C-alpha positions in Angstrom: 80.9 -107.2 152.0 84.0 -109.4 151.5 85.8 -110.0 148.2 85.3 -113.2 146.3 88.4 -115.5 146.3 91.0 -114.8 143.7 90.8 -116.8 140.5 94.0 -118.7 139.6 95.6 -117.6 136.3 95.3 -120.9 134.7 91.5 -120.8 135.4 91.2 -117.2 133.9 93.1 -118.4 130.8 90.9 -121.4 130.3 87.7 -119.3 130.8 88.8 -116.5 128.5 89.9 -119.1 125.8 86.5 -120.8 126.1 84.8 -117.4 125.5 87.1 -116.5 122.5 86.7 -120.0 120.9 82.8 -119.6 121.1 82.3 -122.5 123.3 80.5 -120.2 125.7 79.1 -116.7 125.7 80.6 -114.1 128.1 77.5 -114.1 130.2 77.4 -118.0 130.4 81.1 -118.2 131.3 80.7 -115.6 134.0 77.6 -117.4 135.4 79.3 -120.8 135.3 82.5 -119.6 137.0 80.8 -117.3 139.5 82.6 -114.2 138.3 81.1 -110.9 137.1 80.8 -110.2 133.4 82.8 -107.1 134.1 85.7 -109.1 135.5 85.6 -111.5 132.6 85.5 -108.8 130.0 88.5 -107.1 131.7 90.5 -110.5 131.7 89.6 -111.0 128.0 90.9 -107.5 127.2 94.1 -108.1 129.2 94.7 -111.4 127.5 94.2 -110.0 124.0 96.5 -106.9 124.7 99.2 -109.0 126.1 99.0 -111.1 122.9 99.0 -108.1 120.8 102.1 -106.7 122.5 103.9 -110.1 122.1 103.2 -110.2 118.4 104.2 -106.6 117.9 107.6 -107.2 119.6 108.2 -110.3 117.6 108.0 -112.5 120.6 110.7 -110.6 122.6 109.7 -110.1 126.1 110.5 -106.7 127.5 111.6 -105.8 131.1 109.1 -106.5 133.7 107.6 -103.7 135.7 109.8 -104.4 138.6 112.8 -104.2 136.4 111.6 -100.9 135.1 111.2 -99.5 138.5 114.6 -100.7 139.6 116.2 -99.2 136.4 114.4 -95.9 137.2 115.7 -95.9 140.8 119.2 -96.7 139.5 119.0 -93.7 137.2 117.8 -91.4 140.0 120.5 -92.5 142.3 123.2 -92.1 139.7 122.0 -88.6 139.1 122.0 -87.8 142.7 125.5 -89.2 143.2 126.7 -87.0 140.3 125.2 -84.0 141.8 126.7 -84.7 145.3 130.1 -85.2 143.6 129.9 -81.9 141.8 128.7 -80.1 144.9 131.5 -81.5 147.0 134.1 -80.3 144.3 132.6 -76.8 144.4 132.8 -76.7 148.3 136.4 -77.9 148.2 137.3 -75.2 145.6 135.5 -72.6 147.7 137.3 -73.7 150.9 140.6 -73.5 149.2 140.0 -69.9 148.0 138.7 -68.8 151.4 141.7 -70.2 153.3 144.2 -69.0 150.7 148.0 -69.8 151.0 149.4 -70.6 154.4 150.3 -67.3 156.3 152.6 -68.8 158.8 156.3 -67.8 158.5 159.1 -69.9 160.1 
């Protein structure tokens, strides 16, 4: 069984707004646009949640998911670099103590 074609964002927005404004019921909008009521209900919830977040933040948009992933990766790599630097210093100190001062006399 194949998936139905993806509905463009603009169409989803128009459909959700028509349901929220009372122009159509959820069932009617789903039937007219050939989508499931479950999908339409999910779009409506996503639309309302995004609006709620926007209002709660005073219109400021936060970092995107991709930006958050990249920031997390940068933090992990920075920590790994710091650990490698410390480990290298420990190895160097250890090597200095094992070799000790030069024993050749001239």
